[in-house]
C-alpha positions in Angstrom: -46.3 -52.3 89.2 -45.9 -51.9 85.4 -42.7 -50.7 83.8 -44.1 -47.2 83.0 -45.1 -46.6 86.6 -41.7 -47.9 87.9 -39.7 -45.6 85.7 -42.1 -42.7 85.9 -42.3 -42.6 82.2 -46.0 -41.6 82.4 -44.9 -38.1 83.2 -42.8 -37.8 80.0 -45.9 -36.7 78.0 -46.3 -33.8 80.4 -42.9 -32.4 79.6 -43.0 -29.4 77.2 -40.1 -30.6 75.1 -39.1 -33.6 73.0 -37.9 -36.4 75.2 -36.4 -39.8 74.3 -35.2 -42.6 76.6 -32.4 -44.8 75.1 -31.3 -48.2 76.3 -27.6 -49.2 76.8 -27.4 -50.3 73.2 -28.8 -46.9 72.0 -32.3 -48.2 71.0 -35.3 -46.0 71.8 -37.2 -47.3 74.8 -39.6 -44.4 75.2 -40.5 -41.2 73.2 -43.0 -38.7 74.6 -46.0 -37.3 72.8 -44.3 -33.8 72.2 -41.5 -35.4 70.2 -43.7 -37.8 68.2 -46.2 -35.1 67.2 -43.4 -32.7 66.3 -41.5 -35.3 64.3 -44.6 -36.7 62.6 -43.9 -40.2 63.8 -45.7 -42.9 65.8 -44.2 -44.7 68.7 -44.0 -47.8 66.6 -41.8 -46.0 64.1 -39.0 -45.4 66.6 -39.5 -48.0 69.4 -36.6 -50.5 69.7 -34.8 -48.8 66.9 -31.6 -46.8 67.1 -31.7 -43.1 66.3 -29.7 -43.7 63.1 -32.3 -46.4 62.1 -35.2 -44.0 62.7 -33.4 -40.9 61.4 -30.7 -41.9 58.9 -29.5 -38.3 58.4 -28.1 -38.4 62.0 -25.4 -40.9 61.0 -22.0 -39.5 61.7 -23.5 -36.4 63.4 -22.2 -34.8 66.6 -25.4 -35.9 68.3 -24.6 -39.6 67.8 -21.1 -39.1 69.0 -22.4 -37.4 72.1 -24.9 -40.2 72.7 -22.2 -42.9 72.3 -20.0 -41.1 74.8 -22.8 -40.7 77.2 -23.7 -44.5 77.0 -20.0 -45.6 77.2 -18.7 -43.2 79.9 -21.8 -41.8 81.6 -20.8 -38.3 80.5 -23.6 -35.8 80.2 -23.6 -32.8 77.8 -25.7 -30.6 75.6 -25.6 -29.4 72.0 -27.0 -26.3 70.4 -27.8 -26.4 66.7 -28.0 -23.0 65.0 -30.4 -21.6 62.4 -31.5 -24.0 59.7 -29.3 -26.8 61.1 -31.9 -28.6 63.1 -31.1 -32.1 64.4 -34.6 -33.4 63.9 -37.1 -32.3 61.2 -39.5 -30.9 63.9 -42.5 -28.8 63.3 -44.7 -26.8 65.6 -48.3 -25.6 65.0 -48.7 -22.4 63.1 -51.2 -19.6 64.0 -53.9 -21.0 61.7 -53.8 -24.4 63.4 -51.6 -26.1 60.9 -48.2 -27.8 61.4 -46.1 -26.0 58.8 -44.1 -23.7 61.1 -40.6 -25.1 61.1 -38.6 -25.3 64.3 -35.2 -23.9 63.1 -33.2 -23.8 66.3 -32.9 -26.6 68.9 -31.1 -27.2 72.1 -30.3 -30.9 72.8 -29.4 -32.1 76.3 -28.1 -35.7 76.8 -28.1 -37.1 80.4 -26.9 -40.4 81.6 -29.6 -42.3 83.6 -29.9 -45.6 85.4 -32.3 -48.2 84.0 -33.9 -51.2 85.8 -31.2 -53.8 86.6 -28.5 -51.1 87.0 -27.8 -50.6 83.3 -27.0 -47.1 82.1 -29.1 -45.4 79.5 -29.5 -41.9 78.1 -32.2 -39.3 78.4 -32.3 -37.1 75.3 -34.3 -33.9 75.4 -34.8 -31.6 72.4 -36.0 -28.0 73.2 -37.3 -25.6 70.6 -35.3 -22.4 71.2 -36.5 -20.7 68.0 -38.6 -18.0 69.8 -35.8 -17.0 72.2 -33.4 -16.8 69.2 -35.8 -14.5 67.3 -36.1 -12.3 70.4 -32.3 -12.1 70.7 -32.1 -11.0 67.1 -34.8 -8.4 67.6 -33.0 -7.0 70.7 -29.7 -7.0 68.9 -31.4 -5.0 66.0 -32.8 -2.5 68.5 -29.4 -2.1 70.0 -27.8 -1.5 66.6 -30.6 1.0 65.8 -29.8 2.8 69.1 -26.1 3.0 68.3 -26.9 4.3 64.8 -29.1 7.0 66.3 -26.4 7.9 68.8 -23.9 8.4 66.0 -26.4 10.5 64.0 -27.5 12.7 66.9 -23.9 13.1 68.3 -22.8 14.3 64.8 -25.6 16.8 64.8 -24.6 18.1 68.2 -21.0 18.8 67.1 -22.3 21.1 64.4 -24.3 23.3 66.9 -23.0 26.9 67.2 -24.8 28.1 70.3 -25.0 26.7 73.8 -28.8 27.0 73.9 -29.1 25.1 70.6 -26.9 22.4 72.0 -28.9 22.2 75.1 -32.3 21.9 73.3 -31.0 19.2 71.0 -29.3 17.3 73.8 -32.5 17.3 75.7 -34.5 15.9 72.8 -31.9 13.3 72.0 -31.7 12.1 75.6 -35.4 11.8 75.7 -35.5 9.6 72.6 -32.5 7.6 73.9 -33.9 7.0 77.3 -37.2 5.8 75.9 -35.4 3.4 73.6 -33.2 2.2 76.5 -36.3 1.9 78.6 -37.9 -0.5 76.1 -34.6 -2.5 75.5 -33.6 -2.9 79.2 -37.1 -3.5 80.4 -37.8 -6.3 77.9 -34.4 -7.8 78.7 -35.4 -8.0 82.3 -38.7 -9.7 81.4 -37.0 -12.1 79.0 -34.5 -13.1 81.7 -37.4 -14.1 83.9 -38.6 -16.8 81.4 -35.1 -17.9 80.2 -33.1 -17.9 83.5 -32.6 -21.6 83.3 -30.7 -21.4 80.0 -27.2 -20.1 80.7 -26.4 -19.3 77.0 -29.5 -17.1 76.7 -28.8 -15.4 80.0 -25.3 -14.6 78.8 -26.7 -13.0 75.6 -29.1 -11.0 77.8 -26.3 -9.7 79.9 -24.2 -8.7 76.9 -27.2 -6.8 75.5 -27.8 -5.2 78.9 -24.2 -4.0 79.0 -24.6 -2.5 75.5 -27.8 -0.7 76.6 -26.1 0.6 79.7 -23.4 2.1 77.5 -26.2 3.8 75.6 -27.4 5.3 78.9 -23.9 6.7 79.5 -24.0 8.3 76.0 -27.3 10.0 76.8 -25.8 11.3 80.0 -22.9 12.8 78.2 -25.3 14.6 75.8 -27.2 16.1 78.6 -23.9 17.2 80.2 -23.4 19.6 77.2 -25.9 21.9 78.9 -27.4 22.5 82.4 -30.3 20.2 81.5 -28.6 17.2 82.9 -30.0 15.7 86.1 -27.4 16.1 88.8 -27.3 13.4 91.4 -24.6 14.5 93.8 -23.7 12.0 96.6 -20.7 11.3 98.8 -18.1 9.2 97.0 -14.6 7.8 97.3 -12.8 9.6 94.5 -10.2 6.9 94.1 -12.8 4.1 93.8 -14.9 6.2 91.4 -12.0 6.7 89.0 -10.8 3.1 89.3 -14.2 2.0 88.1 -13.6 3.6 84.7 -9.9 2.8 84.2 -10.8 0.0 81.8 -13.0 2.2 79.7 -10.5 5.0 79.8 -7.7 2.7 78.6 -9.8 1.5 75.6 -10.8 5.1 74.8 -7.3 6.6 74.7 -5.7 3.6 72.8 -2.7 1.4 73.2 -0.1 4.0 72.2 -0.8 6.0 75.4 0.2 4.7 78.8 -2.3 5.3 81.6 -0.6 5.7 85.0 -2.8 5.9 88.2 -1.2 7.3 91.4 -3.8 7.4 94.1 -3.1 8.6 97.7 -4.6 6.2 100.3 -7.0 7.1 103.0 -8.5 10.2 101.3 -11.8 11.6 102.8 -15.0 11.5 100.8 -16.2 14.3 98.5 -19.7 15.1 97.2 -20.3 15.1 93.5 -22.2 13.6 90.6 -20.3 10.4 89.7 -21.6 10.4 86.1 -20.3 13.9 85.5 -17.0 13.0 87.2 -16.6 10.2 84.7 -17.4 12.4 81.8 -15.0 15.1 83.0 -12.1 12.5 83.3 -12.8 11.1 79.9 -12.9 14.6 78.3 -9.6 15.6 79.8 -8.0 12.3 78.9 -9.1 12.5 75.3 -7.6 16.0 75.0 -4.4 14.7 76.5 -4.3 11.8 74.0 -4.9 14.1 71.1 -1.9 16.2 72.3 0.3 13.1 72.1 -0.1 11.7 68.5 3.1 9.8 68.8 2.3 8.3 72.2 3.0 9.3 75.8 1.8 9.0 79.3 -1.3 10.2 81.1 -1.0 10.3 84.9 -4.1 10.3 87.1 -3.0 11.5 90.6 -5.1 12.1 93.8 -3.8 13.9 96.9 -5.1 15.7 100.0 -4.7 19.4 99.4 -4.7 22.2 102.0 -4.3 25.5 100.1 -3.6 27.7 103.1 -0.6 25.6 103.9 0.6 25.1 100.3 0.3 28.6 98.8 -3.0 27.9 97.2 -5.7 30.5 96.3 -8.3 29.3 98.8 -8.2 31.3 102.0 -9.0 30.2 105.5 -9.0 31.6 109.0 -6.2 29.4 110.3 -8.6 27.4 112.5 -11.1 26.2 109.9 -9.0 26.1 106.8 -10.7 24.3 103.9 -9.4 20.9 102.9 -9.7 19.5 99.4 -9.2 16.3 97.5 -7.2 17.1 94.4 -7.4 15.2 91.2 -4.6 15.9 88.7 -4.5 14.7 85.1 -1.1 15.2 83.6 0.1 14.4 80.1 3.5 14.5 78.4 2.1 16.1 75.2 2.8 19.2 73.2 1.4 21.6 75.7 -0.8 24.7 75.2 0.7 28.0 74.0 0.3 30.8 76.6 -1.7 33.1 74.2 -4.6 30.6 74.1 -4.3 29.0 77.6 -6.7 31.6 79.0 -9.3 30.8 76.4 -9.5 27.0 76.7 -12.4 27.1 79.1 -14.6 29.2 76.7 -17.5 27.3 75.2 -16.9 26.3 71.5 -13.2 27.3 71.6 -11.1 24.6 70.1 -7.7 24.2 68.5 -8.6 20.9 66.8 -9.4 20.6 63.1 -12.9 21.0 61.8 -15.1 18.1 62.7 -12.7 16.8 65.4 -13.8 18.9 68.4 -16.8 20.7 69.6 -15.1 23.1 72.0 -17.4 22.0 74.8 -15.2 19.4 76.6 -13.2 21.6 79.0 -16.1 24.1 79.4 -18.2 21.1 80.7 -15.4 20.1 83.0 -15.2 23.6 84.5 -18.9 23.7 85.1 -18.9 20.3 86.7 -16.1 21.3 89.1 -17.9 24.5 89.9 -21.2 22.7 90.6 -19.3 20.4 93.0 -18.1 23.4 95.0 -14.5 23.2 93.8 -12.0 25.0 91.5 -10.3 24.1 88.3 -6.8 25.0 87.3 -4.8 24.3 84.2 -1.0 24.6 83.9 0.8 24.0 80.6 4.2 24.5 79.0 4.8 24.1 75.3 6.8 21.0 74.7 6.5 19.7 78.3 2.8 18.8 78.7 -0.3 19.9 80.5 -1.6 19.4 84.0 -5.4 19.8 84.8 -6.1 20.1 88.5 -9.6 19.7 90.0 -10.0 20.5 93.7 -13.1 19.2 95.5 -14.0 20.2 99.1 -13.9 17.4 101.6 -17.3 16.3 102.9 -17.0 15.9 106.6 -20.6 15.4 107.7 -21.2 11.9 109.2 -23.0 9.3 107.2 -26.7 9.1 107.9 -27.8 6.0 109.9 -29.4 3.5 107.6 -31.6 0.8 109.2 -32.0 -2.7 107.9 -30.2 -4.6 105.3 -29.9 -3.9 101.6 -32.7 -5.0 99.4 -32.1 -7.5 96.6 -32.7 -5.8 93.3 -34.3 -9.1 92.1 -37.1 -8.8 94.6 -40.0 -7.1 93.0 -42.5 -5.9 95.7 -45.8 -5.6 94.0 -49.5 -5.1 94.9 -53.0 -5.3 93.6 -53.8 -1.6 93.1 -55.1 -0.1 89.9 -52.6 2.3 88.3 -53.3 4.8 85.5 -50.2 5.0 83.2 -49.8 8.1 81.1 -47.1 7.8 78.5 -47.1 9.0 74.8 -44.4 6.5 73.6 -46.2 3.3 72.7 -43.2 1.0 73.3 -42.6 2.4 76.7 -46.3 2.4 77.6 -46.6 -1.3 76.6 -43.4 -2.2 78.6 -44.6 -0.5 81.8 -48.0 -2.3 81.4 -46.2 -5.6 81.3 -44.0 -4.7 84.3 -47.0 -3.8 86.3 -48.9 -6.9 85.3 -45.8 -9.0 86.4 -45.9 -7.4 89.8 -49.7 -8.0 90.3 -51.0 -4.5 89.7 -53.9 -3.7 87.4 -52.6 -1.1 84.8 -54.8 1.2 82.7 -52.8 2.9 79.9 -53.5 6.2 78.0 -51.3 8.2 75.6 -51.7 11.7 76.9 -52.8 13.8 79.9 -56.2 14.7 78.3 -57.1 11.0 78.0 -56.0 10.6 81.6 -58.3 13.3 82.9 -61.2 11.7 81.0 -60.5 8.4 82.6 -60.3 9.9 86.0 -63.6 11.8 85.5 -65.3 8.5 84.9 -63.4 6.2 87.2 -61.5 8.2 89.8 -62.9 6.1 92.6 -61.3 3.0 91.3 -57.9 4.5 90.4 -55.3 4.1 93.2 -52.4 6.0 91.6 -51.3 7.8 88.5 -47.9 7.1 86.9 -47.1 9.8 84.3 -44.3 10.8 82.0 -43.2 14.5 82.3 -42.4 15.4 78.7 -45.4 14.8 76.4 -46.7 16.5 73.3 -50.1 18.2 73.2 -49.5 21.2 75.4 -50.0 19.6 78.8 -47.0 18.1 80.6 -46.9 15.6 83.4 -46.1 18.4 85.8 -49.3 20.2 84.8 -51.3 16.9 85.0 -49.9 16.3 88.5 -51.2 19.7 89.6 -54.6 19.1 88.0 -55.0 15.7 89.6 -53.9 17.0 93.0 -56.5 19.8 92.7 -59.4 17.6 91.5 -58.6 14.2 93.1 -56.5 14.9 96.2 -56.6 11.3 97.4 -55.0 10.0 94.1 -51.2 10.2 94.3 -49.1 10.9 91.2 -45.7 9.5 90.5 -43.7 11.2 87.7 -41.2 9.6 85.4 -38.8 11.1 82.8 -35.5 11.0 81.0 -35.3 14.8 81.4 -37.6 17.6 82.5 -37.6 19.6 79.2 -37.9 23.3 78.6 -40.9 24.0 80.8 -41.0 26.0 84.0 -38.5 25.1 86.7 -39.2 21.9 88.6 -39.7 22.2 92.4 -36.9 20.6 94.2 -39.3 18.3 96.2 -41.0 17.2 93.0 -37.7 16.6 91.2 -36.5 14.5 94.1 -39.4 12.2 93.6 -39.2 11.7 89.8 -38.5 8.2 88.6 -35.7 8.7 86.1 -35.6 6.7 82.9 -34.3 4.1 82.2 -35.4 2.4 85.4 -35.5 -1.3 86.4 -38.6 -3.2 87.6 -37.2 -3.2 91.1 -36.8 0.6 91.1 -40.4 1.0 89.7 -41.7 -1.4 92.4 -40.1 0.5 95.2 -41.2 3.9 93.8 -44.8 2.8 93.5 -44.9 1.4 97.0 -43.4 4.6 98.4 -45.9 6.7 96.6 -48.9 4.6 97.6 -47.6 4.5 101.2 -47.2 8.2 101.4 -50.8 8.7 100.3 -52.2 6.6 103.1 -54.0 8.5 105.9 -52.1 8.8 109.2 -53.3 6.3 111.9 -55.3 7.7 114.7 
């Protein structure tokens, strides 16, 4: 058996990265075709020569130090060289077939290997990571653009003078944000699929995902300025829900204010929208911080509250007295004068300087508590501080039985069906197409409902499902398209998606419950598609 066969070196040429095998003395024993072509060398140029002999510019470099340590101690490692600091003068083919496209970012892995006779050598692999670096830069730029747009739109909201104007603007902003977030988060998910073996890139992806998630929270707060927000009430542990944002809350109020949680144990669950709860807590905490410019303490306290036994204003019959979980947010600030205490819940009423308050914070909190079936009470004394109390009714219904185990979000259940995608935003449309391709579906994309109806008129028999945005220009919404498709092609199911439902007619509760809300993940999309397709199947006889 020849040496190449014994060592398996014949497969080196099949590896899609530069690969070198070094002997115990550091000389090159093998170099694969990828490396030789990229470096513009022949095997004779490097064979039986040290890396420094073949590439003099490497003398004294970190790479040579790492190679020496690997050969002497058998210690593996890897190096990443940043932009314009490539270890080797590698080139890759340009789009016109030439070789003048410079590889400007490289990841080098050095691994100790055993050679024939028991000697230790080194396997050096050079990977071109230029493309992934460029993608990271692009995603970072998109995130910065999102943050910039958030600042601009939020500033515009603060200048609004009427609640209706705020609501309309918030809805439009959230729609734009959710489309941007959809593109950013979706491409991050697709990028992670191809870069999951590189821990550094995966880390960058996770950091960008966290930033995009923060953008989603901003969009949610904008919608909370009006009743256009999508409420998602569910049973929650109030203590756990607040604990989840203590870190964010601490960073928001600053180091000069002490945050003191005092949570009663064993509290029953309550039903509310967790996102709106977080917004309410943040709003009250910011008001408390502003009332303590020299520092102070904000206490978050939860207790079980029975008004009929404690002189409260809720009345019961003695046998079925209501029980509440109370959240108190108390500060040691300047307090609120009695003459304005009754006005603090009015929309647009603020005591802050111009440009420092919208007057919507406590009004939004009051509406959230009311929507949750509770009551809000504010007690304040000048010079002593303020206490905001939110009472939420206890949810005593048993948990529904849920069969089976939880589904891994990384499992993307796909299919082979043909899906007509209707989305006016090109970036979102392209992303959804790639998501569907990755799950095995056959997507057809159009930019508006009129084009969708034309496609269906010609190819309805080959379309298995329609996936449509709700808010689109041109006069016809996704809701109207759904009605039209149901009327003309009753066997073609329609799944709607949206960041908000806009200013059109009220959405039927059943329809709203089946809307796919942006931004969504590929797993969520996969589950929604399968559920929609399954619900359209004829019942078995």
